[in-house]
C-alpha positions in Angstrom: 98.3 123.1 82.4 100.2 120.2 83.6 104.2 121.4 85.6 107.7 119.4 84.8 109.7 119.3 87.0 112.7 120.3 85.6 115.0 118.0 84.0 117.9 117.6 86.2 115.5 116.5 89.3 113.1 114.3 87.6 114.7 111.4 89.6 114.4 112.8 92.9 110.9 114.3 91.7 110.1 110.7 90.5 111.8 109.0 93.7 109.6 111.0 95.5 105.9 110.1 94.4 107.2 106.3 94.9 108.0 107.2 98.3 104.6 108.3 98.5 102.6 105.9 96.7 104.7 103.4 99.1 103.7 104.5 102.0 99.9 104.6 101.3 100.5 101.1 100.3 102.2 99.6 102.9 99.6 101.8 105.5 96.8 100.1 103.7 98.7 96.4 103.7 99.6 95.8 108.0 96.0 97.6 108.4 94.7 94.8 106.7 96.6 92.2 108.2 95.8 94.2 111.4 92.3 93.1 110.9 93.5 89.7 110.2 95.8 89.0 112.9 93.6 90.6 115.8 90.3 89.0 116.2 92.8 86.1 115.3 94.8 87.2 118.6 91.7 87.6 120.3 89.9 84.1 119.6 87.1 85.5 117.9 
């Protein structure tokens, strides 16, 4: 069964989902940057 939020809050619901997706994406980008830059900073 597919649950849908009430029409009155669908915009906010979508914003919350987008924020969660952005959080995951930004964490992944930060980790990738860290994995790239730290070895360079250590001279590896």
